[in-house]
Every structure is written in C-alpha cells, then in structure tokens.
Biotite code that builds the C-alpha atoms (Angstrom):
import biotite.structure as struc

atoms = struc.array([
    struc.Atom([140.271, 76.920, 222.773], chain_id="A", res_id=1, res_name="MET", atom_name="CA", element="C"),
    struc.Atom([143.401, 78.000, 224.610], chain_id="A", res_id=2, res_name="ALA", atom_name="CA", element="C"),
    struc.Atom([143.850, 81.574, 225.765], chain_id="A", res_id=3, res_name="THR", atom_name="CA", element="C"),
    struc.Atom([145.770, 83.719, 223.289], chain_id="A", res_id=4, res_name="ARG", atom_name="CA", element="C"),
    struc.Atom([149.334, 84.481, 224.189], chain_id="A", res_id=5, res_name="THR", atom_name="CA", element="C"),
    struc.Atom([149.977, 87.975, 225.577], chain_id="A", res_id=6, res_name="LYS", atom_name="CA", element="C"),
    struc.Atom([152.706, 88.277, 222.928], chain_id="A", res_id=7, res_name="LEU", atom_name="CA", element="C"),
    struc.Atom([149.916, 88.589, 220.355], chain_id="A", res_id=8, res_name="ALA", atom_name="CA", element="C"),
    struc.Atom([147.448, 90.675, 222.330], chain_id="A", res_id=9, res_name="THR", atom_name="CA", element="C"),
    struc.Atom([149.518, 92.969, 224.554], chain_id="A", res_id=10, res_name="LEU", atom_name="CA", element="C"),
    struc.Atom([153.094, 92.563, 223.288], chain_id="A", res_id=11, res_name="LEU", atom_name="CA", element="C"),
    struc.Atom([154.179, 91.430, 226.743], chain_id="A", res_id=12, res_name="THR", atom_name="CA", element="C"),
    struc.Atom([155.753, 88.129, 227.805], chain_id="A", res_id=13, res_name="PRO", atom_name="CA", element="C"),
    struc.Atom([153.485, 85.402, 229.113], chain_id="A", res_id=14, res_name="ASP", atom_name="CA", element="C"),
    struc.Atom([153.625, 84.585, 232.813], chain_id="A", res_id=15, res_name="SER", atom_name="CA", element="C"),
    struc.Atom([155.895, 81.705, 233.887], chain_id="A", res_id=16, res_name="PRO", atom_name="CA", element="C"),
    struc.Atom([154.218, 78.350, 234.316], chain_id="A", res_id=17, res_name="ILE", atom_name="CA", element="C"),
    struc.Atom([154.635, 76.136, 237.384], chain_id="A", res_id=18, res_name="ALA", atom_name="CA", element="C"),
    struc.Atom([154.149, 72.532, 236.295], chain_id="A", res_id=19, res_name="LEU", atom_name="CA", element="C"),
    struc.Atom([153.257, 69.638, 238.554], chain_id="A", res_id=20, res_name="ALA", atom_name="CA", element="C"),
    struc.Atom([155.154, 66.346, 238.303], chain_id="A", res_id=21, res_name="ALA", atom_name="CA", element="C"),
    struc.Atom([152.075, 64.755, 236.724], chain_id="A", res_id=22, res_name="THR", atom_name="CA", element="C"),
    struc.Atom([151.772, 67.377, 233.967], chain_id="A", res_id=23, res_name="TRP", atom_name="CA", element="C"),
    struc.Atom([151.619, 66.265, 230.340], chain_id="A", res_id=24, res_name="PHE", atom_name="CA", element="C"),
    struc.Atom([151.328, 68.212, 227.090], chain_id="A", res_id=25, res_name="LEU", atom_name="CA", element="C"),
    struc.Atom([147.709, 68.192, 225.924], chain_id="A", res_id=26, res_name="ASP", atom_name="CA", element="C"),
    struc.Atom([145.929, 69.656, 222.882], chain_id="A", res_id=27, res_name="ARG", atom_name="CA", element="C"),
    struc.Atom([145.230, 73.037, 224.533], chain_id="A", res_id=28, res_name="LEU", atom_name="CA", element="C"),
    struc.Atom([148.850, 73.401, 225.629], chain_id="A", res_id=29, res_name="ASP", atom_name="CA", element="C"),
    struc.Atom([149.994, 72.656, 222.089], chain_id="A", res_id=30, res_name="ARG", atom_name="CA", element="C"),
    struc.Atom([147.569, 75.257, 220.658], chain_id="A", res_id=31, res_name="GLN", atom_name="CA", element="C"),
    struc.Atom([148.925, 77.832, 223.104], chain_id="A", res_id=32, res_name="TYR", atom_name="CA", element="C"),
    struc.Atom([152.538, 77.072, 222.136], chain_id="A", res_id=33, res_name="ILE", atom_name="CA", element="C"),
    struc.Atom([151.590, 77.208, 218.435], chain_id="A", res_id=34, res_name="ASP", atom_name="CA", element="C"),
    struc.Atom([149.996, 80.626, 219.014], chain_id="A", res_id=35, res_name="ASP", atom_name="CA", element="C"),
    struc.Atom([153.210, 81.870, 220.620], chain_id="A", res_id=36, res_name="GLN", atom_name="CA", element="C"),
    struc.Atom([155.308, 80.577, 217.717], chain_id="A", res_id=37, res_name="ILE", atom_name="CA", element="C"),
    struc.Atom([153.017, 82.121, 215.068], chain_id="A", res_id=38, res_name="ARG", atom_name="CA", element="C"),
    struc.Atom([153.076, 85.459, 216.877], chain_id="A", res_id=39, res_name="THR", atom_name="CA", element="C"),
    struc.Atom([156.853, 85.502, 217.015], chain_id="A", res_id=40, res_name="LEU", atom_name="CA", element="C"),
    struc.Atom([156.979, 84.549, 213.324], chain_id="A", res_id=41, res_name="GLN", atom_name="CA", element="C"),
    struc.Atom([154.939, 87.660, 212.424], chain_id="A", res_id=42, res_name="TYR", atom_name="CA", element="C"),
    struc.Atom([157.504, 89.896, 214.097], chain_id="A", res_id=43, res_name="TYR", atom_name="CA", element="C"),
    struc.Atom([160.502, 88.041, 212.665], chain_id="A", res_id=44, res_name="VAL", atom_name="CA", element="C"),
    struc.Atom([159.095, 88.073, 209.126], chain_id="A", res_id=45, res_name="VAL", atom_name="CA", element="C"),
    struc.Atom([158.256, 91.777, 209.417], chain_id="A", res_id=46, res_name="GLY", atom_name="CA", element="C"),
    struc.Atom([161.775, 92.527, 210.592], chain_id="A", res_id=47, res_name="SER", atom_name="CA", element="C"),
    struc.Atom([163.303, 90.420, 207.807], chain_id="A", res_id=48, res_name="ALA", atom_name="CA", element="C"),
    struc.Atom([161.216, 92.374, 205.279], chain_id="A", res_id=49, res_name="ARG", atom_name="CA", element="C"),
    struc.Atom([162.495, 95.683, 206.616], chain_id="A", res_id=50, res_name="GLY", atom_name="CA", element="C"),
    struc.Atom([159.415, 96.537, 208.672], chain_id="A", res_id=51, res_name="GLN", atom_name="CA", element="C"),
    struc.Atom([158.813, 97.352, 212.280], chain_id="A", res_id=52, res_name="ILE", atom_name="CA", element="C"),
    struc.Atom([155.496, 95.630, 212.969], chain_id="A", res_id=53, res_name="VAL", atom_name="CA", element="C"),
    struc.Atom([153.096, 95.807, 215.897], chain_id="A", res_id=54, res_name="THR", atom_name="CA", element="C"),
    struc.Atom([149.520, 94.886, 216.728], chain_id="A", res_id=55, res_name="THR", atom_name="CA", element="C"),
    struc.Atom([146.608, 97.096, 217.710], chain_id="A", res_id=56, res_name="ALA", atom_name="CA", element="C"),
    struc.Atom([142.858, 96.948, 218.179], chain_id="A", res_id=57, res_name="VAL", atom_name="CA", element="C"),
    struc.Atom([140.641, 98.827, 215.733], chain_id="A", res_id=58, res_name="LEU", atom_name="CA", element="C"),
    struc.Atom([138.470, 101.227, 217.701], chain_id="A", res_id=59, res_name="ASN", atom_name="CA", element="C"),
    struc.Atom([134.784, 100.284, 217.705], chain_id="A", res_id=60, res_name="THR", atom_name="CA", element="C"),
    struc.Atom([133.846, 103.738, 216.350], chain_id="A", res_id=61, res_name="SER", atom_name="CA", element="C"),
    struc.Atom([136.166, 103.355, 213.341], chain_id="A", res_id=62, res_name="SER", atom_name="CA", element="C"),
    struc.Atom([135.167, 102.169, 209.904], chain_id="A", res_id=63, res_name="ALA", atom_name="CA", element="C"),
    struc.Atom([136.601, 98.778, 208.956], chain_id="A", res_id=64, res_name="ALA", atom_name="CA", element="C"),
    struc.Atom([140.131, 98.896, 207.558], chain_id="A", res_id=65, res_name="VAL", atom_name="CA", element="C"),
    struc.Atom([141.629, 97.106, 204.576], chain_id="A", res_id=66, res_name="ALA", atom_name="CA", element="C"),
    struc.Atom([145.242, 96.173, 203.972], chain_id="A", res_id=67, res_name="VAL", atom_name="CA", element="C"),
    struc.Atom([147.101, 99.384, 203.094], chain_id="A", res_id=68, res_name="GLY", atom_name="CA", element="C"),
    struc.Atom([144.867, 101.812, 204.981], chain_id="A", res_id=69, res_name="ASP", atom_name="CA", element="C"),
    struc.Atom([146.653, 104.474, 207.016], chain_id="A", res_id=70, res_name="CYS", atom_name="CA", element="C"),
    struc.Atom([145.999, 104.416, 210.751], chain_id="A", res_id=71, res_name="LEU", atom_name="CA", element="C"),
    struc.Atom([146.194, 106.897, 213.611], chain_id="A", res_id=72, res_name="CYS", atom_name="CA", element="C"),
    struc.Atom([145.718, 106.632, 217.354], chain_id="A", res_id=73, res_name="LEU", atom_name="CA", element="C"),
    struc.Atom([142.115, 106.553, 218.507], chain_id="A", res_id=74, res_name="ALA", atom_name="CA", element="C"),
    struc.Atom([140.884, 108.668, 221.381], chain_id="A", res_id=75, res_name="ASN", atom_name="CA", element="C"),
    struc.Atom([141.911, 107.080, 224.638], chain_id="A", res_id=76, res_name="ARG", atom_name="CA", element="C"),
    struc.Atom([139.230, 105.541, 226.794], chain_id="A", res_id=77, res_name="SER", atom_name="CA", element="C"),
    struc.Atom([138.959, 105.915, 230.546], chain_id="A", res_id=78, res_name="ALA", atom_name="CA", element="C"),
    struc.Atom([139.669, 102.187, 230.970], chain_id="A", res_id=79, res_name="SER", atom_name="CA", element="C"),
    struc.Atom([143.175, 102.488, 229.470], chain_id="A", res_id=80, res_name="GLU", atom_name="CA", element="C"),
    struc.Atom([145.308, 103.118, 232.515], chain_id="A", res_id=81, res_name="SER", atom_name="CA", element="C"),
    struc.Atom([148.529, 101.148, 232.011], chain_id="A", res_id=82, res_name="ASP", atom_name="CA", element="C"),
    struc.Atom([150.475, 102.057, 228.863], chain_id="A", res_id=83, res_name="PRO", atom_name="CA", element="C"),
    struc.Atom([152.608, 98.915, 229.187], chain_id="A", res_id=84, res_name="MET", atom_name="CA", element="C"),
    struc.Atom([149.774, 96.376, 229.254], chain_id="A", res_id=85, res_name="THR", atom_name="CA", element="C"),
    struc.Atom([146.669, 98.002, 227.726], chain_id="A", res_id=86, res_name="ASP", atom_name="CA", element="C"),
    struc.Atom([145.881, 97.276, 224.095], chain_id="A", res_id=87, res_name="ALA", atom_name="CA", element="C"),
    struc.Atom([146.616, 100.046, 221.618], chain_id="A", res_id=88, res_name="ARG", atom_name="CA", element="C"),
    struc.Atom([143.537, 101.378, 219.849], chain_id="A", res_id=89, res_name="TYR", atom_name="CA", element="C"),
    struc.Atom([143.772, 102.805, 216.363], chain_id="A", res_id=90, res_name="VAL", atom_name="CA", element="C"),
    struc.Atom([141.322, 104.156, 213.844], chain_id="A", res_id=91, res_name="THR", atom_name="CA", element="C"),
    struc.Atom([141.324, 104.718, 210.095], chain_id="A", res_id=92, res_name="ARG", atom_name="CA", element="C"),
    struc.Atom([143.172, 107.923, 209.207], chain_id="A", res_id=93, res_name="ALA", atom_name="CA", element="C"),
    struc.Atom([140.501, 110.204, 207.774], chain_id="A", res_id=94, res_name="VAL", atom_name="CA", element="C"),
    struc.Atom([139.828, 113.919, 208.311], chain_id="A", res_id=95, res_name="THR", atom_name="CA", element="C"),
    struc.Atom([138.106, 113.745, 211.731], chain_id="A", res_id=96, res_name="ALA", atom_name="CA", element="C"),
    struc.Atom([140.417, 111.153, 213.290], chain_id="A", res_id=97, res_name="SER", atom_name="CA", element="C"),
    struc.Atom([143.568, 112.867, 211.994], chain_id="A", res_id=98, res_name="MET", atom_name="CA", element="C"),
    struc.Atom([142.457, 116.172, 213.513], chain_id="A", res_id=99, res_name="ALA", atom_name="CA", element="C"),
    struc.Atom([142.416, 114.417, 216.911], chain_id="A", res_id=100, res_name="ASN", atom_name="CA", element="C"),
    struc.Atom([145.559, 112.296, 216.479], chain_id="A", res_id=101, res_name="ALA", atom_name="CA", element="C"),
    struc.Atom([147.808, 114.776, 214.684], chain_id="A", res_id=102, res_name="GLY", atom_name="CA", element="C"),
    struc.Atom([149.991, 112.176, 212.961], chain_id="A", res_id=103, res_name="VAL", atom_name="CA", element="C"),
    struc.Atom([149.742, 108.865, 211.109], chain_id="A", res_id=104, res_name="VAL", atom_name="CA", element="C"),
    struc.Atom([150.973, 105.977, 213.293], chain_id="A", res_id=105, res_name="CYS", atom_name="CA", element="C"),
    struc.Atom([151.013, 103.061, 210.846], chain_id="A", res_id=106, res_name="GLY", atom_name="CA", element="C"),
    struc.Atom([149.769, 101.243, 207.769], chain_id="A", res_id=107, res_name="ILE", atom_name="CA", element="C"),
    struc.Atom([147.451, 98.243, 208.113], chain_id="A", res_id=108, res_name="ALA", atom_name="CA", element="C"),
    struc.Atom([149.031, 94.929, 207.107], chain_id="A", res_id=109, res_name="LEU", atom_name="CA", element="C"),
    struc.Atom([145.860, 92.963, 207.869], chain_id="A", res_id=110, res_name="THR", atom_name="CA", element="C"),
    struc.Atom([142.202, 93.881, 207.447], chain_id="A", res_id=111, res_name="ALA", atom_name="CA", element="C"),
    struc.Atom([140.039, 94.344, 210.526], chain_id="A", res_id=112, res_name="ALA", atom_name="CA", element="C"),
    struc.Atom([136.484, 95.105, 211.534], chain_id="A", res_id=113, res_name="SER", atom_name="CA", element="C"),
    struc.Atom([135.732, 97.530, 214.372], chain_id="A", res_id=114, res_name="PRO", atom_name="CA", element="C"),
    struc.Atom([136.832, 95.965, 217.667], chain_id="A", res_id=115, res_name="GLY", atom_name="CA", element="C"),
    struc.Atom([139.114, 93.493, 215.875], chain_id="A", res_id=116, res_name="GLY", atom_name="CA", element="C"),
    struc.Atom([142.844, 93.098, 216.165], chain_id="A", res_id=117, res_name="GLN", atom_name="CA", element="C"),
    struc.Atom([145.179, 93.996, 213.301], chain_id="A", res_id=118, res_name="LEU", atom_name="CA", element="C"),
    struc.Atom([148.869, 94.050, 212.430], chain_id="A", res_id=119, res_name="ARG", atom_name="CA", element="C"),
    struc.Atom([150.411, 97.294, 211.250], chain_id="A", res_id=120, res_name="MET", atom_name="CA", element="C"),
    struc.Atom([153.752, 98.569, 210.001], chain_id="A", res_id=121, res_name="ALA", atom_name="CA", element="C"),
    struc.Atom([155.039, 101.441, 212.141], chain_id="A", res_id=122, res_name="VAL", atom_name="CA", element="C"),
    struc.Atom([158.445, 101.795, 210.529], chain_id="A", res_id=123, res_name="GLY", atom_name="CA", element="C"),
    struc.Atom([160.659, 100.570, 207.746], chain_id="A", res_id=124, res_name="GLY", atom_name="CA", element="C"),
    struc.Atom([159.477, 99.730, 204.234], chain_id="A", res_id=125, res_name="ILE", atom_name="CA", element="C"),
    struc.Atom([155.971, 98.950, 202.994], chain_id="A", res_id=126, res_name="VAL", atom_name="CA", element="C"),
    struc.Atom([155.905, 97.477, 199.502], chain_id="A", res_id=127, res_name="GLY", atom_name="CA", element="C"),
    struc.Atom([153.812, 98.718, 196.600], chain_id="A", res_id=128, res_name="TYR", atom_name="CA", element="C"),
    struc.Atom([151.281, 95.858, 196.756], chain_id="A", res_id=129, res_name="PRO", atom_name="CA", element="C"),
    struc.Atom([150.233, 97.145, 200.206], chain_id="A", res_id=130, res_name="ILE", atom_name="CA", element="C"),
    struc.Atom([150.821, 100.918, 200.125], chain_id="A", res_id=131, res_name="ALA", atom_name="CA", element="C"),
    struc.Atom([149.868, 101.613, 196.460], chain_id="A", res_id=132, res_name="ARG", atom_name="CA", element="C"),
    struc.Atom([150.743, 105.328, 196.494], chain_id="A", res_id=133, res_name="PRO", atom_name="CA", element="C"),
    struc.Atom([149.961, 105.678, 192.720], chain_id="A", res_id=134, res_name="ASN", atom_name="CA", element="C"),
    struc.Atom([153.190, 107.428, 191.832], chain_id="A", res_id=135, res_name="ASN", atom_name="CA", element="C"),
    struc.Atom([155.345, 107.849, 188.761], chain_id="A", res_id=136, res_name="SER", atom_name="CA", element="C"),
    struc.Atom([158.672, 108.420, 190.483], chain_id="A", res_id=137, res_name="GLY", atom_name="CA", element="C"),
    struc.Atom([160.368, 109.128, 193.792], chain_id="A", res_id=138, res_name="ALA", atom_name="CA", element="C"),
    struc.Atom([157.991, 111.406, 195.698], chain_id="A", res_id=139, res_name="GLN", atom_name="CA", element="C"),
    struc.Atom([156.756, 112.263, 199.173], chain_id="A", res_id=140, res_name="PRO", atom_name="CA", element="C"),
    struc.Atom([153.701, 110.326, 200.339], chain_id="A", res_id=141, res_name="VAL", atom_name="CA", element="C"),
    struc.Atom([150.840, 111.724, 202.408], chain_id="A", res_id=142, res_name="ARG", atom_name="CA", element="C"),
    struc.Atom([147.604, 110.287, 203.691], chain_id="A", res_id=143, res_name="VAL", atom_name="CA", element="C"),
    struc.Atom([144.605, 111.088, 201.496], chain_id="A", res_id=144, res_name="ASN", atom_name="CA", element="C"),
    struc.Atom([142.145, 112.250, 204.158], chain_id="A", res_id=145, res_name="LEU", atom_name="CA", element="C"),
    struc.Atom([139.057, 111.259, 202.190], chain_id="A", res_id=146, res_name="SER", atom_name="CA", element="C"),
    struc.Atom([140.174, 107.676, 201.448], chain_id="A", res_id=147, res_name="THR", atom_name="CA", element="C"),
    struc.Atom([142.554, 107.012, 204.358], chain_id="A", res_id=148, res_name="GLY", atom_name="CA", element="C"),
    struc.Atom([145.114, 105.640, 201.867], chain_id="A", res_id=149, res_name="ARG", atom_name="CA", element="C"),
    struc.Atom([148.641, 106.598, 200.795], chain_id="A", res_id=150, res_name="CYS", atom_name="CA", element="C"),
    struc.Atom([148.924, 109.217, 198.084], chain_id="A", res_id=151, res_name="GLN", atom_name="CA", element="C"),
    struc.Atom([152.136, 110.266, 196.310], chain_id="A", res_id=152, res_name="ALA", atom_name="CA", element="C"),
    struc.Atom([152.409, 114.007, 195.677], chain_id="A", res_id=153, res_name="VAL", atom_name="CA", element="C"),
    struc.Atom([154.962, 116.297, 194.025], chain_id="A", res_id=154, res_name="ALA", atom_name="CA", element="C"),
    struc.Atom([155.459, 118.171, 197.304], chain_id="A", res_id=155, res_name="SER", atom_name="CA", element="C"),
    struc.Atom([153.899, 118.403, 200.739], chain_id="A", res_id=156, res_name="LEU", atom_name="CA", element="C"),
    struc.Atom([151.913, 121.417, 201.870], chain_id="A", res_id=157, res_name="PHE", atom_name="CA", element="C"),
    struc.Atom([150.675, 122.800, 205.175], chain_id="A", res_id=158, res_name="ALA", atom_name="CA", element="C"),
    struc.Atom([147.943, 120.531, 206.485], chain_id="A", res_id=159, res_name="GLY", atom_name="CA", element="C"),
    struc.Atom([149.344, 117.388, 204.844], chain_id="A", res_id=160, res_name="ASP", atom_name="CA", element="C"),
    struc.Atom([150.025, 114.396, 207.062], chain_id="A", res_id=161, res_name="TYR", atom_name="CA", element="C"),
    struc.Atom([153.221, 112.779, 205.813], chain_id="A", res_id=162, res_name="GLN", atom_name="CA", element="C"),
    struc.Atom([153.471, 108.997, 205.641], chain_id="A", res_id=163, res_name="VAL", atom_name="CA", element="C"),
    struc.Atom([156.928, 108.776, 204.066], chain_id="A", res_id=164, res_name="GLY", atom_name="CA", element="C"),
    struc.Atom([158.612, 108.697, 200.673], chain_id="A", res_id=165, res_name="PHE", atom_name="CA", element="C"),
    struc.Atom([158.150, 106.285, 197.793], chain_id="A", res_id=166, res_name="CYS", atom_name="CA", element="C"),
    struc.Atom([160.704, 105.152, 195.247], chain_id="A", res_id=167, res_name="ASN", atom_name="CA", element="C"),
    struc.Atom([160.152, 104.777, 191.502], chain_id="A", res_id=168, res_name="GLN", atom_name="CA", element="C"),
    struc.Atom([158.550, 101.352, 192.117], chain_id="A", res_id=169, res_name="PHE", atom_name="CA", element="C"),
    struc.Atom([155.992, 102.636, 194.649], chain_id="A", res_id=170, res_name="GLY", atom_name="CA", element="C"),
    struc.Atom([157.598, 101.086, 197.733], chain_id="A", res_id=171, res_name="ASP", atom_name="CA", element="C"),
    struc.Atom([157.141, 103.436, 200.694], chain_id="A", res_id=172, res_name="VAL", atom_name="CA", element="C"),
    struc.Atom([159.771, 104.140, 203.335], chain_id="A", res_id=173, res_name="THR", atom_name="CA", element="C"),
    struc.Atom([157.782, 105.177, 206.397], chain_id="A", res_id=174, res_name="LEU", atom_name="CA", element="C"),
    struc.Atom([158.653, 108.399, 208.200], chain_id="A", res_id=175, res_name="CYS", atom_name="CA", element="C"),
    struc.Atom([155.546, 109.831, 209.793], chain_id="A", res_id=176, res_name="PHE", atom_name="CA", element="C"),
    struc.Atom([155.506, 113.561, 210.406], chain_id="A", res_id=177, res_name="ALA", atom_name="CA", element="C"),
    struc.Atom([153.161, 116.498, 210.407], chain_id="A", res_id=178, res_name="LEU", atom_name="CA", element="C"),
    struc.Atom([154.007, 119.190, 207.860], chain_id="A", res_id=179, res_name="VAL", atom_name="CA", element="C"),
    struc.Atom([153.340, 122.650, 209.245], chain_id="A", res_id=180, res_name="LYS", atom_name="CA", element="C"),
])
C-alpha cells in the first residue's frame, strides 16, 4: 500500500516529486493521489459545515474515544521535538487528563483506539448528533469529567472546563476556556 500523505498525518504538504521521462501512473501512485484528495475533502467538508477540523493521534495511555468525546492535549513525549511536523497527541478529557492539560482542545469526530489517528473539531459548530449536550435550551456547555462528554448546565462554576454554548436544538458552538 502507498505511504499516507503528510496532509493526513502531519498536516504538512507532501514533498515535490521528480519524475523520470519513463514514469507512468501505477496503482500505488493512484492510491496516494486518492489519499490526498480524501484528506482535502475532510477539511473542505468540515469548513463547509462550519467547523475547523484537524487530525491528532490518540495517546497510547488514553482510553478509546467515541464520536462526541471531549479531548485535551496529552503529556508531551521526549520524542516530540518539532511542533511543525510532529503528530499532535490527545487524550480523552477526564479528571486526570484535564488537570494536566488545563483546557479542552476539541471534540472527536471519529472514533479511535489508543495509538490511532482521529479527526476532531477545534472550532466552529458541532451538531447535536455528535455533541449531545442533553439540554433544554440555550446554555453553556462544559465537559463532564467522569464521562468525558459534553454537558449543558445552567451556569458555569469554578473548576468547570468550558466547551462552548449550545442552542435550543443542542448544537454546540465551540469556545474552549477555563472558568476560574
């Protein structure tokens, strides 16, 4: 199988290709081009739906995540030295991980097992079918630290980790902040 495009894994452009005069498009080349197109489609569709979308790797010490789980940055490993090319590692936003990270960084748009890659919304709007904040009107949304999911509340209190605000339909506008 062809190597994955760096657009999908590192969010960086692929290196230019120098082709010989005898080059022809084979099956592996076509798979690589298809991978690039699919990756770009994810970002375009996310943008068209009002979301800022990115990819990350689920930390191997994290529990698996489902669509709609809140995420935070995982502890950085010694091997991550270049912030422009290293993969971003996230973990499920529960009590222990939030104490280290300090703020929610996204909502999972795809499920992932530890060590797997996932797509996540980091800004914009996340619809009710994904966020499911269980609300009955326009309210602030925080992360429920025991479930790692969105939770609509009447008001935020000290120690709450804000995810955003939901409308009467349960769609969440993301605006991550720490309430002090």
